[in-house]
C-alpha positions as CSV (number, residue, x, y, z in Angstrom):
1,M,-0.2,-0.1,-0.2
2,E,1.1,3.7,-0.9
3,I,1.0,6.0,1.8
4,S,-1.1,8.8,1.2
5,W,-0.2,12.5,1.9
6,V,-3.2,12.1,4.1
7,R,-1.6,9.8,6.2
8,I,1.6,11.5,5.9
9,Y,-0.3,14.3,7.3
10,L,-1.6,12.4,10.3
11,L,1.7,11.0,11.4
12,L,3.3,14.3,11.4
13,G,0.8,15.7,13.5
14,L,0.9,13.2,16.0
15,L,4.6,13.3,15.8
16,F,4.0,17.4,16.1
17,H,1.6,17.0,19.2
18,K,4.2,14.6,21.1
19,A,7.3,16.6,20.2
20,V,5.4,19.8,21.9
21,W,4.3,17.4,25.0
22,E,8.1,16.2,25.4
23,F,9.7,20.0,25.0
24,M,7.0,21.2,27.7
25,K,7.9,18.3,29.8
26,A,11.7,19.1,29.7
27,R,10.9,22.8,30.3
28,Q,9.3,22.1,33.3
29,G,12.2,20.6,34.7
30,G,12.2,19.3,38.0
31,A,14.0,16.3,39.5
32,P,12.4,12.9,38.8
33,P,10.2,11.2,41.5
34,S,12.6,8.9,43.6
35,A,9.9,6.7,45.2
36,P,8.1,3.8,42.5
37,R,5.1,5.3,40.6
38,P,1.7,3.5,41.8
39,W,0.6,0.7,39.9
40,K,-2.4,2.8,38.5
41,V,0.1,5.5,37.1
42,R,2.0,2.6,35.3
43,L,-0.9,1.0,34.1
44,L,-2.6,4.5,32.7
45,S,0.9,5.1,31.1
46,S,1.1,1.8,29.5
47,I,-2.4,2.0,28.0
48,K,-1.3,6.0,26.6
49,V,2.0,4.5,24.9
50,G,0.0,1.6,23.5
51,I,-3.1,3.5,22.2
52,L,-0.3,5.9,20.8
53,L,1.5,3.0,18.8
54,G,-1.6,1.4,18.0
55,I,-2.4,4.5,16.3
56,I,0.8,4.8,14.4
57,I,0.4,1.3,13.3
58,Q,-3.3,2.0,12.2
59,T,-2.1,4.9,9.9
60,L,0.9,2.8,8.2
61,L,-1.5,0.0,7.3
62,P,-4.5,-0.7,4.7
63,P,-7.8,0.2,6.1
64,V,-9.3,-2.4,8.6
65,L,-13.2,-2.4,9.6
66,A,-13.7,0.0,6.9
67,I,-16.8,2.2,7.6
68,S,-17.7,3.2,4.2
69,A,-17.0,1.8,0.9
70,E,-16.6,5.7,-0.3
71,P,-15.0,7.8,2.7
72,S,-14.3,10.6,0.7
73,T,-17.1,12.6,3.2
74,L,-15.6,10.8,6.2
75,T,-12.1,12.1,5.4
76,A,-12.6,15.8,4.6
77,V,-14.8,15.6,7.8
78,G,-12.2,13.6,9.8
79,I,-9.2,16.4,8.2
80,V,-11.5,19.4,10.1
81,F,-11.4,17.4,13.0
82,Y,-7.8,16.5,13.2
83,T,-6.4,19.6,12.7
84,L,-9.3,21.8,14.9
85,G,-8.1,19.0,17.7
86,L,-4.7,19.5,17.3
87,L,-4.8,23.1,17.5
88,M,-6.7,23.0,20.5
89,A,-4.6,20.6,22.3
90,V,-1.5,21.8,21.5
91,S,-2.4,25.7,21.9
92,G,-4.0,24.4,25.5
93,R,-0.8,22.6,26.3
94,L,1.1,25.9,25.7
95,Q,-0.8,28.3,27.5
96,L,-0.8,26.3,30.2
97,G,2.5,26.0,30.5
98,W,4.2,25.2,34.1
99,N,0.0,24.2,35.3
100,W,-0.2,21.3,33.5
101,S,0.1,17.6,34.7
102,D,-0.5,13.9,32.8
103,I,-3.8,12.7,32.8
104,E,-2.4,9.5,34.7
105,K,-0.9,11.3,37.7
106,S,-3.8,14.3,37.9
107,H,-2.6,16.1,41.0
108,V,-2.8,19.8,41.8
109,K,0.8,21.2,42.3
110,G,1.6,23.7,45.4
111,G,2.3,26.7,42.8
112,H,-0.7,25.8,40.6
113,Q,-2.8,29.0,39.1
114,L,-5.7,29.7,37.4
115,V,-5.3,29.8,33.8
116,E,-8.1,31.7,32.4
117,H,-6.4,33.4,29.1
118,G,-6.3,32.1,25.5
119,L,-8.4,29.2,25.0
120,Y,-9.3,28.7,28.7
121,R,-10.9,31.9,28.7
122,Y,-13.8,29.3,27.2
123,V,-13.1,26.3,28.1
124,R,-11.5,24.4,31.3
125,H,-10.0,21.2,29.3
126,P,-8.9,22.2,25.9
127,I,-6.2,19.7,25.6
128,Y,-8.6,16.9,26.5
129,G,-11.5,18.1,24.3
130,G,-8.4,18.6,21.4
131,D,-7.5,15.0,22.0
132,L,-10.6,13.6,21.7
133,L,-11.5,15.6,18.6
134,L,-7.9,14.8,17.4
135,L,-8.6,11.1,17.6
136,L,-12.4,10.9,16.5
137,G,-10.9,13.0,13.1
138,L,-8.1,10.7,12.6
139,E,-10.4,7.6,12.8
140,L,-12.8,9.1,10.1
141,V,-10.0,9.7,8.1
142,L,-8.9,6.1,8.5
143,N,-12.3,5.1,7.9
144,S,-12.5,2.8,10.6
145,W,-15.1,1.5,13.2
146,C,-12.3,1.8,15.7
147,V,-13.8,5.3,15.8
148,L,-16.3,4.1,18.3
149,G,-13.1,3.4,20.7
150,V,-13.2,7.0,20.8
151,A,-16.4,7.0,22.7
152,A,-14.9,4.8,25.6
153,I,-11.9,7.1,25.8
154,A,-14.5,10.2,26.0
155,V,-15.8,8.4,29.1
156,Y,-12.9,8.0,30.7
157,V,-11.6,11.6,29.9
158,C,-14.7,12.8,31.3
159,R,-14.6,11.3,34.6
160,Q,-11.1,12.3,35.0
161,A,-11.9,16.2,34.2
162,I,-14.7,15.9,36.7
163,R,-12.2,14.5,39.6
164,E,-9.7,17.5,38.3
165,E,-12.5,19.9,39.0
166,R,-13.0,19.1,42.1
167,K,-9.4,19.2,43.5
168,L,-9.1,22.2,41.9
169,C,-12.2,23.6,43.0
170,E,-10.6,23.1,47.0
171,V,-7.5,24.5,46.2
172,L,-7.9,27.2,43.5
173,P,-9.6,30.2,44.8
174,R,-12.4,31.4,42.2
175,Y,-11.9,27.9,40.2
176,D,-15.8,27.2,41.1
177,Q,-16.7,30.8,39.2
178,Y,-14.6,29.9,36.4
179,C,-16.4,26.5,35.9
180,R,-20.0,27.9,36.0
181,R,-18.9,30.7,33.2
182,T,-17.1,27.9,30.9
183,S,-17.6,24.8,29.2
184,R,-15.6,21.8,29.9
185,F,-14.4,20.6,26.6
186,L,-15.7,22.6,23.7
187,P,-16.4,26.5,23.4
188,F,-20.3,27.1,23.9
189,L,-21.0,23.5,23.5
190,V,-19.9,20.6,26.3
């Protein structure tokens, strides 16, 4: 199978996304944790890596579990969702800066501050929303029924976002007010 420009675009977007995360993590610095990571954190980290590797492999292979015999509309819609999701997630990560932590660790740092500029003016979790939109778009472009797996990931992400919001309401002044005036994942929608 010849790799199309669309699949190359998907792969480059995934690499860009990962590069931004790694660069931002390195900039945050700090000493590596000396205590062993809890099993749940190790498991979730492994799942994240497995999903990423699965997506990369899926992008390189011929279509599996095709939704449509003529996927041109799915591809067009998928490219739009993928691009918007990529832009939203990366912008959110850059705007959040030091206030970020991995989804599996999900802890509030001592110096955490409420971020209300950029996308965070409208959305509490643009990284989560962007990543979900990116995954949805990717699966549509690949014309794959694996798109249904995005729903399972969305349920987990939603539960995680709610847990994070509870913690942040306890620690950050005005976070409860911020929650009342912003959407959780997508501006003016969800």
